[in-house]
C-alpha positions as YAML, in Angstrom:
chain: A
units: angstrom
residues:
- id: 1
  name: MET
  ca: [132.80, 84.01, -4.44]
- id: 2
  name: ALA
  ca: [130.93, 80.76, -3.76]
- id: 3
  name: PHE
  ca: [132.67, 77.50, -2.82]
- id: 4
  name: SER
  ca: [131.47, 73.86, -2.90]
- id: 5
  name: ASN
  ca: [131.09, 72.12, 0.40]
- id: 6
  name: ARG
  ca: [134.14, 70.15, -0.38]
- id: 7
  name: SER
  ca: [136.17, 73.16, -1.39]
- id: 8
  name: SER
  ca: [134.97, 75.10, 1.70]
- id: 9
  name: ALA
  ca: [135.98, 72.26, 3.92]
- id: 10
  name: ALA
  ca: [139.41, 72.07, 2.33]
- id: 11
  name: LEU
  ca: [139.92, 75.85, 2.61]
- id: 12
  name: LEU
  ca: [138.77, 75.99, 6.23]
- id: 13
  name: PHE
  ca: [141.13, 73.08, 7.06]
- id: 14
  name: VAL
  ca: [143.99, 74.99, 5.48]
- id: 15
  name: LEU
  ca: [143.24, 78.36, 7.04]
- id: 16
  name: VAL
  ca: [142.82, 76.93, 10.57]
- id: 17
  name: PHE
  ca: [145.91, 74.75, 10.24]
- id: 18
  name: GLY
  ca: [147.97, 77.66, 9.02]
- id: 19
  name: LEU
  ca: [146.81, 79.89, 11.90]
- id: 20
  name: LEU
  ca: [147.58, 77.27, 14.53]
- id: 21
  name: ASN
  ca: [150.96, 76.12, 13.10]
- id: 22
  name: ARG
  ca: [152.02, 79.24, 11.26]
- id: 23
  name: ALA
  ca: [153.50, 76.98, 8.51]
- id: 24
  name: PRO
  ca: [153.47, 77.60, 4.77]
- id: 25
  name: ILE
  ca: [152.79, 73.87, 4.15]
- id: 26
  name: SER
  ca: [149.10, 74.58, 4.54]
- id: 27
  name: VAL
  ca: [149.01, 76.12, 1.02]
- id: 28
  name: ALA
  ca: [150.38, 72.96, -0.35]
- id: 29
  name: VAL
  ca: [147.71, 70.92, 1.45]
- id: 30
  name: ALA
  ca: [144.99, 73.01, 0.00]
- id: 31
  name: ASP
  ca: [146.20, 72.36, -3.57]
- id: 32
  name: ASP
  ca: [146.76, 68.68, -2.98]
- id: 33
  name: PRO
  ca: [144.54, 66.75, -5.43]
- id: 34
  name: LEU
  ca: [144.16, 63.92, -2.92]
- id: 35
  name: LEU
  ca: [142.60, 66.10, -0.21]
- id: 36
  name: PRO
  ca: [139.04, 65.66, -1.48]
- id: 37
  name: THR
  ca: [139.57, 61.83, -1.68]
- id: 38
  name: PHE
  ca: [140.86, 61.96, 1.96]
- id: 39
  name: GLU
  ca: [137.92, 64.05, 3.02]
- id: 40
  name: LYS
  ca: [135.44, 61.71, 1.44]
- id: 41
  name: TRP
  ca: [137.31, 58.62, 3.00]
- id: 42
  name: MET
  ca: [136.94, 60.21, 6.36]
- id: 43
  name: SER
  ca: [133.24, 60.78, 5.78]
- id: 44
  name: ASP
  ca: [132.75, 57.26, 4.48]
- id: 45
  name: TYR
  ca: [134.38, 55.64, 7.57]
- id: 46
  name: GLY
  ca: [133.22, 58.21, 10.19]
- id: 47
  name: GLN
  ca: [136.88, 59.14, 10.95]
- id: 48
  name: VAL
  ca: [137.47, 62.05, 13.32]
- id: 49
  name: TYR
  ca: [140.85, 63.25, 14.53]
- id: 50
  name: ALA
  ca: [141.65, 64.90, 17.84]
- id: 51
  name: SER
  ca: [143.59, 67.81, 16.23]
- id: 52
  name: LEU
  ca: [144.50, 69.29, 12.88]
- id: 53
  name: THR
  ca: [148.07, 68.24, 13.39]
- id: 54
  name: GLU
  ca: [146.99, 64.64, 13.68]
- id: 55
  name: LYS
  ca: [144.84, 65.12, 10.61]
- id: 56
  name: LEU
  ca: [147.68, 66.42, 8.52]
- id: 57
  name: HIS
  ca: [149.85, 63.45, 9.70]
- id: 58
  name: ARG
  ca: [147.07, 60.90, 8.79]
- id: 59
  name: PHE
  ca: [146.60, 62.58, 5.47]
- id: 60
  name: GLN
  ca: [150.32, 62.03, 4.68]
- id: 61
  name: VAL
  ca: [150.11, 58.32, 5.69]
- id: 62
  name: PHE
  ca: [146.92, 58.12, 3.52]
- id: 63
  name: LYS
  ca: [148.80, 59.55, 0.52]
- id: 64
  name: ASP
  ca: [151.55, 57.04, 1.00]
- id: 65
  name: ASN
  ca: [148.96, 54.22, 1.18]
- id: 66
  name: PHE
  ca: [147.07, 55.48, -1.80]
- id: 67
  name: GLN
  ca: [150.25, 55.57, -3.90]
- id: 68
  name: SER
  ca: [151.15, 52.11, -2.75]
- id: 69
  name: ILE
  ca: [147.76, 50.72, -3.74]
- id: 70
  name: GLU
  ca: [147.91, 52.34, -7.15]
- id: 71
  name: SER
  ca: [151.42, 50.73, -7.69]
- id: 72
  name: MET
  ca: [150.01, 47.32, -6.75]
- id: 73
  name: LYS
  ca: [147.03, 47.79, -9.10]
- id: 74
  name: ASN
  ca: [149.46, 48.06, -12.03]
- id: 75
  name: GLN
  ca: [151.23, 44.77, -11.46]
- id: 76
  name: PRO
  ca: [150.71, 42.47, -14.40]
- id: 77
  name: GLY
  ca: [148.92, 39.27, -13.94]
- id: 78
  name: LEU
  ca: [147.45, 40.12, -10.51]
- id: 79
  name: THR
  ca: [144.62, 37.78, -9.55]
- id: 80
  name: TYR
  ca: [143.29, 39.94, -6.78]
- id: 81
  name: THR
  ca: [142.26, 43.53, -6.16]
- id: 82
  name: VAL
  ca: [143.38, 46.18, -3.61]
- id: 83
  name: GLY
  ca: [141.73, 49.35, -2.55]
- id: 84
  name: LEU
  ca: [141.21, 51.95, 0.14]
- id: 85
  name: ASN
  ca: [139.49, 50.61, 3.27]
- id: 86
  name: LYS
  ca: [139.25, 51.53, 6.91]
- id: 87
  name: PHE
  ca: [142.99, 50.98, 7.46]
- id: 88
  name: ALA
  ca: [144.10, 53.52, 4.89]
- id: 89
  name: ASP
  ca: [145.38, 56.05, 7.43]
- id: 90
  name: LEU
  ca: [147.51, 53.59, 9.21]
- id: 91
  name: THR
  ca: [151.11, 52.72, 8.42]
- id: 92
  name: ASN
  ca: [151.62, 49.01, 7.88]
- id: 93
  name: GLN
  ca: [153.54, 48.88, 11.32]
- id: 94
  name: GLU
  ca: [150.56, 50.55, 13.10]
- id: 95
  name: PHE
  ca: [148.13, 48.20, 11.33]
- id: 96
  name: LEU
  ca: [150.02, 45.14, 12.40]
- id: 97
  name: GLN
  ca: [150.38, 46.31, 16.01]
- id: 98
  name: ARG
  ca: [146.68, 46.87, 16.32]
- id: 99
  name: TYR
  ca: [145.15, 44.08, 14.35]
- id: 100
  name: ALA
  ca: [147.73, 41.21, 14.11]
- id: 101
  name: ASN
  ca: [148.80, 39.89, 17.46]
- id: 102
  name: TYR
  ca: [149.08, 36.20, 16.99]
- id: 103
  name: LYS
  ca: [151.76, 34.71, 19.33]
- id: 104
  name: THR
  ca: [154.12, 32.08, 18.09]
- id: 105
  name: GLY
  ca: [156.53, 30.02, 20.06]
- id: 106
  name: SER
  ca: [157.04, 26.52, 21.55]
- id: 107
  name: VAL
  ca: [153.92, 24.46, 22.01]
- id: 108
  name: SER
  ca: [153.69, 23.50, 25.68]
- id: 109
  name: LYS
  ca: [150.36, 21.66, 25.57]
- id: 110
  name: VAL
  ca: [149.84, 18.29, 24.11]
- id: 111
  name: SER
  ca: [146.95, 17.46, 21.74]
- id: 112
  name: THR
  ca: [145.51, 14.15, 20.72]
- id: 113
  name: PRO
  ca: [146.73, 12.68, 17.30]
- id: 114
  name: PHE
  ca: [145.48, 14.12, 14.01]
- id: 115
  name: MET
  ca: [142.32, 12.19, 13.37]
- id: 116
  name: TYR
  ca: [142.01, 12.99, 9.66]
- id: 117
  name: ALA
  ca: [145.55, 11.81, 8.69]
- id: 118
  name: ASN
  ca: [144.45, 8.71, 6.70]
- id: 119
  name: LEU
  ca: [141.51, 9.89, 4.78]
- id: 120
  name: THR
  ca: [141.38, 8.48, 1.21]
- id: 121
  name: SER
  ca: [138.78, 10.75, -0.21]
- id: 122
  name: ILE
  ca: [137.49, 14.20, 0.39]
- id: 123
  name: PRO
  ca: [135.20, 16.54, -1.64]
- id: 124
  name: THR
  ca: [136.77, 18.60, -4.49]
- id: 125
  name: SER
  ca: [135.31, 21.65, -2.82]
- id: 126
  name: ILE
  ca: [133.58, 22.57, 0.31]
- id: 127
  name: ASP
  ca: [132.16, 25.72, 1.82]
- id: 128
  name: TRP
  ca: [130.95, 25.63, 5.51]
- id: 129
  name: ARG
  ca: [129.20, 28.83, 5.01]
- id: 130
  name: THR
  ca: [126.65, 27.37, 2.67]
- id: 131
  name: LEU
  ca: [126.39, 24.34, 4.95]
- id: 132
  name: GLY
  ca: [125.35, 26.63, 7.84]
- id: 133
  name: ALA
  ca: [128.43, 26.11, 10.07]
- id: 134
  name: VAL
  ca: [129.75, 29.74, 10.01]
- id: 135
  name: THR
  ca: [128.32, 32.78, 11.91]
- id: 136
  name: PRO
  ca: [128.30, 36.27, 10.29]
- id: 137
  name: ILE
  ca: [131.65, 38.16, 10.06]
- id: 138
  name: LYS
  ca: [132.67, 39.79, 13.31]
- id: 139
  name: ASP
  ca: [135.09, 42.62, 14.07]
- id: 140
  name: GLN
  ca: [137.88, 42.37, 16.58]
- id: 141
  name: GLY
  ca: [138.30, 46.24, 16.46]
- id: 142
  name: ASN
  ca: [141.32, 47.89, 17.95]
- id: 143
  name: CYS
  ca: [142.32, 44.86, 19.94]
- id: 144
  name: GLY
  ca: [144.78, 42.07, 19.12]
- id: 145
  name: SER
  ca: [142.32, 39.42, 19.85]
- id: 146
  name: CYS
  ca: [142.50, 37.58, 16.48]
- id: 147
  name: TRP
  ca: [143.40, 34.42, 18.26]
- id: 148
  name: ALA
  ca: [139.99, 34.40, 20.12]
- id: 149
  name: PHE
  ca: [137.99, 35.10, 17.00]
- id: 150
  name: SER
  ca: [139.80, 32.35, 15.15]
- id: 151
  name: ALA
  ca: [139.26, 29.85, 17.95]
- id: 152
  name: VAL
  ca: [135.55, 30.83, 18.41]
- id: 153
  name: ALA
  ca: [134.81, 30.45, 14.71]
- id: 154
  name: SER
  ca: [136.34, 26.95, 14.78]
- id: 155
  name: MET
  ca: [134.21, 26.02, 17.87]
- id: 156
  name: GLU
  ca: [131.08, 27.49, 16.29]
- id: 157
  name: GLY
  ca: [131.66, 25.35, 13.27]
- id: 158
  name: ILE
  ca: [132.24, 21.95, 15.13]
- id: 159
  name: ASN
  ca: [129.37, 22.65, 17.43]
- id: 160
  name: LYS
  ca: [127.04, 23.13, 14.47]
- id: 161
  name: ILE
  ca: [128.26, 20.06, 12.71]
- id: 162
  name: LYS
  ca: [127.88, 17.88, 15.81]
- id: 163
  name: THR
  ca: [124.64, 19.26, 17.28]
- id: 164
  name: GLY
  ca: [122.83, 20.98, 14.35]
- id: 165
  name: ASN
  ca: [122.77, 24.31, 16.12]
- id: 166
  name: LEU
  ca: [124.72, 27.36, 14.94]
- id: 167
  name: ILE
  ca: [125.37, 29.45, 18.03]
- id: 168
  name: SER
  ca: [127.42, 32.58, 18.07]
- id: 169
  name: LEU
  ca: [129.86, 32.18, 20.97]
- id: 170
  name: SER
  ca: [131.82, 34.61, 23.16]
- id: 171
  name: GLU
  ca: [135.17, 35.97, 22.13]
- id: 172
  name: GLN
  ca: [135.13, 38.29, 25.16]
- id: 173
  name: GLU
  ca: [135.06, 35.29, 27.53]
- id: 174
  name: LEU
  ca: [138.33, 34.19, 26.17]
- id: 175
  name: VAL
  ca: [139.84, 37.75, 26.23]
- id: 176
  name: ASP
  ca: [138.89, 38.09, 29.79]
- id: 177
  name: CYS
  ca: [139.20, 34.71, 31.29]
- id: 178
  name: ASP
  ca: [141.82, 32.63, 29.40]
- id: 179
  name: THR
  ca: [144.88, 33.51, 31.42]
- id: 180
  name: THR
  ca: [147.12, 31.40, 29.20]
- id: 181
  name: CYS
  ca: [146.59, 34.06, 26.44]
- id: 182
  name: HIS
  ca: [147.08, 37.80, 26.68]
- id: 183
  name: GLY
  ca: [143.81, 39.37, 25.81]
- id: 184
  name: CYS
  ca: [144.28, 42.33, 23.37]
- id: 185
  name: SER
  ca: [148.04, 41.62, 23.40]
- id: 186
  name: GLY
  ca: [147.75, 38.35, 21.50]
- id: 187
  name: GLY
  ca: [147.36, 34.62, 22.15]
- id: 188
  name: TYR
  ca: [147.06, 31.16, 20.74]
- id: 189
  name: GLU
  ca: [143.86, 29.62, 19.42]
- id: 190
  name: TYR
  ca: [144.90, 26.19, 20.69]
- id: 191
  name: TYR
  ca: [145.42, 27.49, 24.27]
- id: 192
  name: ALA
  ca: [141.81, 28.85, 23.87]
- id: 193
  name: PHE
  ca: [140.58, 25.42, 22.84]
- id: 194
  name: ASP
  ca: [142.37, 23.84, 25.83]
- id: 195
  name: TRP
  ca: [140.97, 26.53, 28.20]
- id: 196
  name: VAL
  ca: [137.40, 25.99, 26.94]
- id: 197
  name: ALA
  ca: [137.67, 22.11, 27.28]
- id: 198
  name: LYS
  ca: [138.98, 22.58, 30.91]
- id: 199
  name: ASN
  ca: [136.32, 25.10, 31.70]
- id: 200
  name: GLY
  ca: [133.58, 22.82, 30.67]
- id: 201
  name: GLY
  ca: [132.38, 24.95, 27.78]
- id: 202
  name: ILE
  ca: [131.93, 28.55, 26.43]
- id: 203
  name: THR
  ca: [128.97, 30.85, 26.69]
- id: 204
  name: THR
  ca: [127.20, 32.83, 24.00]
- id: 205
  name: GLU
  ca: [128.06, 36.12, 22.41]
- id: 206
  name: ALA
  ca: [124.82, 37.51, 23.69]
- id: 207
  name: ASN
  ca: [125.44, 36.49, 27.25]
- id: 208
  name: TYR
  ca: [129.06, 37.73, 27.27]
- id: 209
  name: PRO
  ca: [129.22, 40.42, 24.40]
- id: 210
  name: TYR
  ca: [132.46, 41.57, 22.92]
- id: 211
  name: ILE
  ca: [133.50, 45.13, 23.96]
- id: 212
  name: SER
  ca: [137.32, 45.10, 23.77]
- id: 213
  name: GLY
  ca: [137.19, 46.28, 20.21]
- id: 214
  name: THR
  ca: [136.48, 49.84, 21.44]
- id: 215
  name: THR
  ca: [137.92, 49.69, 24.92]
- id: 216
  name: LYS
  ca: [141.20, 48.18, 23.78]
- id: 217
  name: GLY
  ca: [141.72, 46.11, 26.76]
- id: 218
  name: LYS
  ca: [140.62, 42.95, 28.84]
- id: 219
  name: PHE
  ca: [138.41, 43.07, 31.86]
- id: 220
  name: LYS
  ca: [138.03, 41.03, 35.03]
- id: 221
  name: CYS
  ca: [136.61, 37.59, 34.18]
- id: 222
  name: ASP
  ca: [132.86, 37.48, 34.81]
- id: 223
  name: THR
  ca: [132.61, 34.06, 36.41]
- id: 224
  name: THR
  ca: [128.83, 34.37, 36.60]
- id: 225
  name: LYS
  ca: [128.68, 33.85, 32.89]
- id: 226
  name: THR
  ca: [131.53, 31.43, 32.29]
- id: 227
  name: SER
  ca: [129.46, 28.61, 33.88]
- id: 228
  name: ASP
  ca: [126.64, 29.21, 31.39]
- id: 229
  name: HIS
  ca: [127.87, 26.81, 28.75]
- id: 230
  name: ALA
  ca: [126.30, 27.16, 25.29]
- id: 231
  name: ALA
  ca: [128.83, 24.82, 23.66]
- id: 232
  name: THR
  ca: [131.36, 22.23, 24.77]
- id: 233
  name: ILE
  ca: [134.45, 20.70, 23.24]
- id: 234
  name: THR
  ca: [136.64, 17.74, 24.41]
- id: 235
  name: GLY
  ca: [139.95, 19.16, 23.35]
- id: 236
  name: TYR
  ca: [141.94, 20.03, 20.33]
- id: 237
  name: GLN
  ca: [144.30, 18.61, 17.69]
- id: 238
  name: PHE
  ca: [147.02, 19.86, 15.40]
- id: 239
  name: VAL
  ca: [146.85, 19.28, 11.68]
- id: 240
  name: THR
  ca: [150.04, 17.61, 10.31]
- id: 241
  name: THR
  ca: [152.24, 20.68, 9.77]
- id: 242
  name: TYR
  ca: [153.64, 21.75, 6.43]
- id: 243
  name: SER
  ca: [151.12, 19.89, 4.43]
- id: 244
  name: GLU
  ca: [148.25, 21.57, 2.52]
- id: 245
  name: SER
  ca: [146.82, 18.08, 1.84]
- id: 246
  name: ALA
  ca: [146.45, 17.25, 5.37]
- id: 247
  name: LEU
  ca: [145.01, 20.74, 5.95]
- id: 248
  name: ALA
  ca: [142.42, 19.97, 3.20]
- id: 249
  name: ASN
  ca: [141.62, 16.75, 4.93]
- id: 250
  name: ALA
  ca: [140.78, 18.68, 8.12]
- id: 251
  name: VAL
  ca: [138.79, 21.57, 6.44]
- id: 252
  name: ALA
  ca: [136.75, 18.90, 4.54]
- id: 253
  name: ASN
  ca: [135.47, 17.87, 7.92]
- id: 254
  name: GLN
  ca: [135.22, 21.15, 9.97]
- id: 255
  name: PRO
  ca: [136.41, 24.78, 10.00]
- id: 256
  name: VAL
  ca: [140.08, 25.05, 10.99]
- id: 257
  name: SER
  ca: [142.03, 27.70, 12.79]
- id: 258
  name: ILE
  ca: [145.11, 28.83, 10.89]
- id: 259
  name: ALA
  ca: [147.96, 31.30, 11.54]
- id: 260
  name: ILE
  ca: [149.21, 33.50, 8.74]
- id: 261
  name: ASP
  ca: [151.67, 36.16, 7.98]
- id: 262
  name: ALA
  ca: [149.44, 39.24, 7.32]
- id: 263
  name: SER
  ca: [152.30, 41.77, 7.35]
- id: 264
  name: GLY
  ca: [152.24, 43.11, 3.76]
- id: 265
  name: SER
  ca: [150.46, 46.11, 2.37]
- id: 266
  name: ALA
  ca: [148.76, 43.78, -0.18]
- id: 267
  name: PHE
  ca: [147.07, 41.99, 2.61]
- id: 268
  name: GLN
  ca: [146.12, 45.18, 4.54]
- id: 269
  name: PHE
  ca: [144.33, 46.59, 1.54]
- id: 270
  name: TYR
  ca: [143.05, 43.33, -0.23]
- id: 271
  name: SER
  ca: [139.56, 43.83, -1.65]
- id: 272
  name: GLY
  ca: [138.77, 40.76, -3.60]
- id: 273
  name: GLY
  ca: [140.06, 37.84, -5.85]
- id: 274
  name: ILE
  ca: [142.45, 35.00, -5.26]
- id: 275
  name: PHE
  ca: [145.21, 36.37, -3.00]
- id: 276
  name: THR
  ca: [148.68, 35.18, -4.12]
- id: 277
  name: GLY
  ca: [150.98, 37.27, -2.02]
- id: 278
  name: PRO
  ca: [153.60, 38.59, -1.63]
- id: 279
  name: CYS
  ca: [153.76, 37.53, 1.99]
- id: 280
  name: GLY
  ca: [156.18, 35.84, 4.27]
- id: 281
  name: THR
  ca: [155.97, 33.03, 6.93]
- id: 282
  name: THR
  ca: [156.35, 35.10, 10.18]
- id: 283
  name: LEU
  ca: [152.99, 34.10, 11.70]
- id: 284
  name: ASP
  ca: [151.31, 37.31, 13.18]
- id: 285
  name: HIS
  ca: [147.53, 36.75, 12.62]
- id: 286
  name: ALA
  ca: [144.99, 34.08, 13.37]
- id: 287
  name: VAL
  ca: [142.07, 33.35, 10.98]
- id: 288
  name: THR
  ca: [139.77, 30.45, 10.12]
- id: 289
  name: ALA
  ca: [139.76, 28.22, 7.00]
- id: 290
  name: VAL
  ca: [136.14, 27.54, 6.31]
- id: 291
  name: GLY
  ca: [136.33, 25.81, 2.88]
- id: 292
  name: TYR
  ca: [138.24, 25.51, -0.34]
- id: 293
  name: ASP
  ca: [137.37, 25.55, -4.04]
- id: 294
  name: SER
  ca: [139.00, 26.44, -7.42]
- id: 295
  name: LEU
  ca: [138.49, 29.10, -10.09]
- id: 296
  name: ASN
  ca: [139.90, 28.97, -13.70]
- id: 297
  name: GLY
  ca: [142.33, 26.22, -12.64]
- id: 298
  name: VAL
  ca: [143.50, 27.98, -9.43]
- id: 299
  name: ASN
  ca: [142.83, 26.29, -6.16]
- id: 300
  name: TYR
  ca: [142.10, 28.60, -3.21]
- id: 301
  name: TRP
  ca: [141.18, 28.50, 0.45]
- id: 302
  name: ILE
  ca: [138.05, 30.25, 1.81]
- id: 303
  name: VAL
  ca: [139.23, 32.18, 4.83]
- id: 304
  name: LYS
  ca: [137.17, 33.88, 7.50]
- id: 305
  name: ASN
  ca: [138.79, 37.07, 8.95]
- id: 306
  name: SER
  ca: [137.76, 39.15, 11.94]
- id: 307
  name: TRP
  ca: [138.29, 42.75, 10.69]
- id: 308
  name: GLY
  ca: [134.57, 43.43, 9.84]
- id: 309
  name: THR
  ca: [132.69, 43.20, 6.58]
- id: 310
  name: SER
  ca: [134.30, 46.38, 4.90]
- id: 311
  name: TRP
  ca: [137.56, 44.54, 4.52]
- id: 312
  name: GLY
  ca: [138.26, 42.00, 1.72]
- id: 313
  name: GLU
  ca: [135.26, 40.11, 0.23]
- id: 314
  name: ALA
  ca: [132.75, 41.13, 2.90]
- id: 315
  name: GLY
  ca: [135.12, 40.06, 5.55]
- id: 316
  name: TYR
  ca: [136.64, 36.92, 3.77]
- id: 317
  name: ILE
  ca: [139.71, 36.30, 1.73]
- id: 318
  name: ARG
  ca: [140.46, 33.71, -0.93]
- id: 319
  name: MET
  ca: [144.04, 32.53, -0.56]
- id: 320
  name: GLN
  ca: [145.77, 30.49, -3.17]
- id: 321
  name: LYS
  ca: [146.02, 26.81, -2.27]
- id: 322
  name: ASP
  ca: [148.43, 24.04, -3.14]
- id: 323
  name: ILE
  ca: [151.43, 26.25, -3.68]
- id: 324
  name: SER
  ca: [154.96, 24.91, -4.13]
- id: 325
  name: SER
  ca: [156.07, 25.88, -0.65]
- id: 326
  name: THR
  ca: [155.24, 23.34, 2.14]
- id: 327
  name: SER
  ca: [154.49, 26.36, 4.41]
- id: 328
  name: GLY
  ca: [151.44, 27.18, 2.33]
- id: 329
  name: LEU
  ca: [150.82, 30.75, 1.28]
- id: 330
  name: CYS
  ca: [151.71, 33.15, 4.07]
- id: 331
  name: GLY
  ca: [152.54, 30.22, 6.22]
- id: 332
  name: LEU
  ca: [148.94, 28.90, 6.56]
- id: 333
  name: ALA
  ca: [150.06, 25.33, 6.73]
- id: 334
  name: MET
  ca: [152.67, 25.78, 9.50]
- id: 335
  name: GLU
  ca: [150.39, 25.61, 12.54]
- id: 336
  name: PRO
  ca: [146.72, 24.73, 11.92]
- id: 337
  name: SER
  ca: [144.62, 23.43, 14.76]
- id: 338
  name: TYR
  ca: [141.02, 22.69, 15.44]
- id: 339
  name: PRO
  ca: [138.70, 21.68, 18.37]
- id: 340
  name: THR
  ca: [137.32, 18.21, 18.96]
- id: 341
  name: LYS
  ca: [133.87, 17.37, 20.09]
...
């Protein structure tokens, strides 16, 4: 009897799993209609598991996520799409522990006053990507360094605006050397701004490349590289909190670091459109607002993430703007900051 490659793989998985575990559940796995989808997902994302036991566990998580995604798709009036992505074998708790490690708390450093507070006119839309002030999407990997990626994106933006040069700057330098933050265990983008200003600048990505995404840790600060300054800033400022209009004033002039609540499954599996939630205001992830616009009467922020190009809209998310809550969607107006130059 001949089997297709997919059927053969499924049968082999079941037979070996049954021999190792001596459990009748293996038969149910073989008949599960989602098994071929899981196997294809594994192939598409190059996923390999250390044991068949782990594979079976991840298959169950995958099934739960698949069902959750299908349920979200059926919600009436949804303005965004969700779908399977590289996070599909992670529970939401695991996903947040690995990829959302923004730290919140009392601010102990003092910034200068908000320079864009009294603007009387700003563009109806702006996209710093088309203006050449945004580097390609990066990937923080399995490291809670979102704070460093958010800070670097904002510094890359202001450096381009002020000097005319778009330079990819080093997140690894911040992960390794900024002792006011916690490397892969989280941090604050405004602490990163403060550290760079006091250090006299930050080096390039090429000179101090990012490796913590696969190693999952920080390393001894390489001081031979931290003195090679490719870009400088003078300090940082906070946007007036709980005000999307104030945030718009800032984003109209430069990319801005924002903290958000990325805890929901809808955010984990977002794949396109204007995201409207649901989400809370417990800030756990740092990203960068690089513009704003509107579509069919709905205003939205253009937000750069650091989860690679396979997530969202090639690494970006459009988040609804000007909502009724002063916190902004997912708390995005609660703690915005940006570097000065």
